[in-house]
VOBALUM-233278 format. One record per residue (C-alpha): residue number from 1; x, y, z. Coordinates in Angstrom, 3 decimals, always signed. Layout:
<setors>
   i        u        v        w
 NUM        X        Y        Z
...
</setors>
This chain:
<setors>
   i        u        v        w
   1  +45.120  -16.387  -16.459
   2  +46.923  -17.729  -13.168
   3  +45.061  -18.486   -9.992
   4  +46.426  -15.468   -8.271
   5  +44.799  -13.093  -10.935
   6  +41.577  -15.074  -10.111
   7  +41.854  -14.575   -6.534
   8  +41.920  -10.864   -7.037
   9  +39.785  -10.450   -9.915
  10  +37.505  -12.569   -6.927
  11  +38.252   -9.811   -4.789
  12  +37.992   -7.195   -6.828
  13  +34.302   -8.323   -7.719
  14  +33.253   -9.007   -4.160
  15  +34.747   -5.399   -3.148
  16  +32.739   -3.552   -6.109
  17  +30.203   -5.488   -4.848
  18  +29.714   -4.041   -1.109
  19  +30.753   -0.601   -2.581
  20  +27.419   -1.037   -4.872
  21  +25.436   -1.993   -1.870
  22  +26.687   +0.384   +0.796
  23  +25.449   +3.232   -1.992
  24  +22.173   +1.835   -2.250
  25  +21.949   +1.787   +1.259
  26  +23.039   +5.694   +1.625
  27  +21.007   +6.271   -0.498
  28  +17.935   +5.768   +0.997
  29  +19.201   +6.090   +4.476
  30  +20.735   +9.069   +4.197
  31  +17.170  +11.168   +3.535
  32  +15.407   +8.984   +5.935
  33  +17.374  +10.621   +8.747
  34  +17.643  +13.914   +7.246
  35  +13.972  +13.772   +7.251
  36  +14.391  +12.537  +11.517
  37  +16.832  +15.303  +11.919
  38  +14.618  +18.252  +10.209
  39  +11.711  +16.773  +12.490
  40  +14.321  +17.441  +15.615
  41  +14.288  +20.958  +14.583
  42  +12.855  +24.313  +15.483
  43  +11.603  +26.376  +13.156
  44  +14.817  +28.618  +13.089
  45  +17.483  +26.464  +13.095
  46  +16.215  +24.220   +9.196
  47  +16.892  +27.791   +7.617
  48  +20.781  +28.095   +9.119
  49  +23.817  +26.059   +8.022
  50  +23.055  +23.018   +6.336
  51  +24.018  +20.165   +9.196
  52  +22.388  +16.751  +10.308
  53  +22.110  +17.148  +14.019
  54  +19.750  +19.868  +15.252
  55  +21.748  +21.932  +18.057
  56  +18.643  +22.727  +19.809
  57  +16.505  +19.378  +19.237
  58  +12.345  +19.866  +20.179
  59   +9.478  +17.847  +19.678
  60   +7.476  +20.527  +18.798
  61   +6.667  +19.142  +15.703
  62   +5.804  +15.690  +16.697
  63   +3.739  +16.526  +19.201
  64   +1.789  +19.702  +16.776
  65   +1.801  +16.720  +14.332
  66   +0.136  +13.735  +16.431
  67   -2.253  +16.134  +17.581
  68   -2.901  +17.271  +14.390
  69   -3.716  +13.957  +12.611
  70   -5.607  +11.786  +15.501
  71   -8.231  +12.090  +13.703
  72   -7.360  +11.860  +10.439
  73   -4.933   +8.536  +11.046
  74   -7.867   +6.478  +12.725
  75   -9.766   +7.515   +9.254
  76   -6.827   +6.367   +7.048
  77   -7.038   +3.100   +9.694
  78  -10.879   +2.380   +8.951
  79  -10.739   +3.472   +4.768
  80   -7.733   +1.158   +4.884
  81   -8.828   -1.258   +6.334
  82  -12.119   -1.932   +4.516
  83  -11.076   -1.254   +1.737
  84   -8.566   -4.297   +2.427
  85  -11.390   -6.685   +3.739
  86  -14.213   -5.574   +0.833
  87  -11.082   -6.150   -2.155
  88  -11.320   -9.716   -0.728
  89  -14.256  -10.997   +0.148
  90  -15.243   -9.871   -3.664
  91  -12.170  -10.993   -5.567
  92  -11.183  -14.151   -3.452
  93  -14.509  -15.857   -5.052
  94  -13.574  -13.776   -7.981
  95  -10.619  -14.984   -8.656
  96  -11.522  -18.677   -8.068
  97  -14.119  -18.974  -10.183
  98  -11.666  -17.495  -13.584
  99   -8.911  -20.221  -12.110
 100  -10.334  -23.510  -11.366
 101  -14.178  -23.385  -13.230
 102  -15.663  -23.456  -16.410
 103  -18.149  -20.612  -17.656
 104  -19.521  -19.016  -19.925
 105  -17.283  -16.091  -21.628
 106  -14.914  -16.798  -18.907
 107  -11.836  -15.268  -20.777
 108  -13.739  -12.011  -22.603
 109  -14.573  -11.410  -18.751
 110  -11.453  -11.820  -17.514
 111   -9.887   -9.664  -20.529
 112  -12.418   -6.908  -19.740
 113  -10.887   -7.112  -16.023
 114   -7.219   -6.876  -17.118
 115   -8.821   -3.671  -19.694
 116  -10.075   -1.839  -16.635
 117   -6.763   -2.301  -15.200
 118   -5.984   +0.292  -18.130
 119   -8.081   +2.529  -17.781
 120   -6.996   +6.157  -16.519
 121   -9.114   +6.626  -13.208
 122   -8.354   +9.855  -12.912
 123  -11.537   +9.876  -15.610
 124  -13.827   +8.828  -12.797
 125  -13.307  +10.932  -10.346
 126  -16.004  +13.590  -11.492
 127  -18.645  +10.422  -12.073
 128  -17.910   +9.357   -8.814
 129  -18.885  +12.443   -7.084
 130  -21.703  +12.993   -9.032
 131  -23.086   +9.298   -8.564
 132  -21.403   +9.219   -4.754
 133  -23.564  +12.521   -3.785
 134  -26.545  +11.430   -5.543
 135  -26.498   +8.269   -2.965
 136  -25.508   +9.527   +0.108
 137  -22.140   +8.084   -0.174
 138  -20.305  +11.277   -0.333
 139  -18.388  +12.325   +2.162
 140  -18.527   +9.332   +4.332
 141  -15.962   +6.587   +5.013
 142  -18.113   +4.094   +3.560
 143  -18.326   +6.070   -0.076
 144  -13.930   +6.062   -0.072
 145  -14.361   +2.328   +1.004
 146  -16.344   +1.253   -2.444
 147  -14.271   +4.021   -4.612
 148  -11.352   +2.172   -4.454
 149  -12.663   -1.102   -5.033
 150  -12.996   +0.121   -8.725
 151   -9.021   +0.069   -9.204
 152   -8.141   -2.346   -6.364
 153  -10.365   -5.165   -7.176
 154   -9.149   -5.847  -10.886
 155   -5.793   -6.126   -9.566
 156   -6.605   -8.090   -7.174
 157   -8.674  -10.523   -9.119
 158   -5.830  -10.361  -11.119
 159   -2.944  -11.882   -8.955
 160   -5.382  -14.155   -7.101
 161   -6.427  -15.617  -10.335
 162   -2.998  -16.868  -10.928
 163   -2.109  -18.323   -7.411
 164   -5.561  -20.111   -7.850
 165   -4.635  -21.382  -11.020
 166   -1.115  -22.754   -9.604
 167   -2.692  -25.080   -7.196
 168   -2.931  -28.742   -7.802
 169   -6.232  -29.575   -8.165
 170   -4.969  -33.116   -6.957
 171   -5.189  -31.678   -3.347
 172   -8.859  -30.191   -3.576
 173   -9.949  -33.532   -4.736
 174   -8.241  -35.989   -2.350
 175  -10.091  -33.536   -0.032
 176  -13.500  -34.236   -1.313
 177  -12.937  -38.079   -1.452
 178  -12.177  -37.508   +2.014
 179  -15.781  -35.979   +3.110
 180  -14.509  -32.261   +2.716
 181  -17.910  -30.649   +0.092
 182  -16.221  -28.300   -2.275
 183  -16.914  -25.508   +0.213
 184  -15.742  -26.557   +2.618
 185  -12.035  -27.533   +0.686
 186  -12.020  -24.258   -0.383
 187  -11.937  -23.378   +3.050
 188   -9.720  -25.711   +4.693
 189   -7.521  -26.915   +1.773
 190   -7.361  -23.825   -0.838
 191   -7.339  -20.928   +1.192
 192   -4.538  -21.724   +3.470
 193   -2.218  -22.308   +0.415
 194   -3.264  -19.234   -1.249
 195   -2.460  -17.444   +2.030
 196   +0.672  -15.286   +0.677
 197   -1.163  -13.936   -2.197
 198   -4.183  -13.411   -0.017
 199   -1.844  -11.341   +2.399
 200   +0.019   -9.753   -0.829
 201   -3.345   -8.404   -2.241
 202   -4.858   -7.206   +1.642
 203   -1.771   -5.256   +2.189
 204   -1.489   -3.700   -1.218
 205   -5.279   -2.545   -1.247
 206   -4.584   -1.425   +2.405
 207   -1.941   +0.428   +1.276
 208   -4.146   +2.125   -1.910
 209   -6.853   +2.996   +0.709
 210   -4.288   +4.586   +3.179
 211   -2.110   +6.403   +0.847
 212   -4.091   +7.696   -1.667
 213   -4.646  +11.729   -2.528
 214   -6.726  +12.138   -5.112
 215  -10.041   +9.986   -3.992
 216   -9.339  +11.093   -0.726
 217   -8.925  +14.594   -1.402
 218  -12.014  +14.788   -3.611
 219  -14.669  +12.860   -2.589
 220  -14.341  +13.930   +1.354
 221  -14.502  +17.700   +2.836
 222  -13.244  +19.426   +5.544
 223  -16.221  +18.787   +7.743
 224  -15.808  +14.531   +6.789
 225  -13.597  +11.931   +7.150
 226  -10.789  +13.476   +5.811
 227   -7.914  +10.674   +5.445
 228   -4.406  +11.869   +6.961
 229   -2.600  +12.111   +3.456
 230   -4.872  +15.318   +2.597
 231   -3.863  +17.076   +5.610
 232   -0.298  +16.448   +4.897
 233   -0.917  +18.373   +1.581
 234   -2.437  +21.353   +3.607
 235   +0.704  +21.376   +6.292
 236   +2.638  +22.266   +2.736
 237   +0.587  +24.903   +2.279
 238   -1.978  +24.066   +0.234
 239   -0.530  +25.376   -3.010
 240   -0.812  +29.210   -1.896
 241   +2.744  +29.822   -1.650
 242   +2.668  +29.937   +2.464
 243   +6.102  +29.295   +4.653
 244   +6.159  +25.371   +5.368
 245   +7.192  +24.284   +8.702
 246   +9.380  +22.010   +7.403
 247   +9.949  +20.728  +11.262
 248   +6.417  +19.402  +11.574
 249   +6.019  +18.678   +7.741
 250   +8.634  +15.738   +7.811
 251   +7.299  +14.657  +11.268
 252   +3.988  +14.546   +9.794
 253   +5.275  +12.410   +6.831
 254   +7.420   +9.591   +9.231
 255   +4.075   +9.208  +11.327
 256   +1.713   +8.332   +8.246
 257   +4.684   +6.355   +7.367
 258   +4.916   +4.332  +10.042
 259   +1.860   +2.537  +10.480
 260   +2.257   +0.555   +6.674
 261   +5.934   -0.077   +7.531
 262   +5.151   -1.824  +10.696
 263   +2.287   -3.349   +8.895
 264   +4.435   -4.539   +5.723
 265   +7.360   -5.889   +9.115
 266   +4.509   -7.937  +10.122
 267   +3.730   -9.933   +6.884
 268   +6.995   -9.417   +5.128
 269   +7.196  -13.762   +5.461
 270   +3.609  -13.583   +3.709
 271   +4.915  -10.957   +0.913
 272   +8.144  -12.646   -0.562
 273   +6.394  -16.110   -0.461
 274   +3.417  -14.100   -2.605
 275   +6.347  -12.420   -5.101
 276   +8.683  -15.174   -5.239
 277   +5.924  -17.856   -6.766
</setors>
């Protein structure tokens, strides 16, 4: 092949690459723009001829959605933040022990944790409902936070164990040589180095508490701390077949999706480092 042929091939490959990227961007952007557009449409306009720009934009869906979700968003935040903090408090010491300590039953215990990740958690809903009711945890925020640890904790230990295991042991030993105790070396040296993994696990645990529907719907009632996602299901009609107010549904979807998106943007650098180690 001549130099001209290689140049043509390079231009073709570059154009194809940009074409694929543009297609993927539009594939994600167009539905988002449609959702945003519908959220500003009055109820009757949605059922007219398809169009992207509202003819008579209104904030009715947004004001109604914010008013309806206000208390539920607070519940979702408390549940998500509590799930993340408790998961980190439990799994950081556990993952560190599995990664850097030797003890009897270490391999068996870790394989049991991996096996727990494969268990279908939907089978645990009924037993947890009964146990939580007996313990007074049913229909409470602490009960929700504890329930999510059933499937958040094994995943968190699995992720953090690899981070702690890959950290050089020489750094920790050097810190102890220069006067640190084992605990202070862990706090001052190991934890900062494992920050990307810790932030990633905390973010994923928060998303679990924020986005989950099954446990949120079955472990709370209308008189309790209902998170936002079950309320969104009620906007759809709750399976009753009632007419859906699509503008309000789209507005509530964007409202519920905004906090995790903002949190991701804040923690993006840590998350990128976590998944490229």
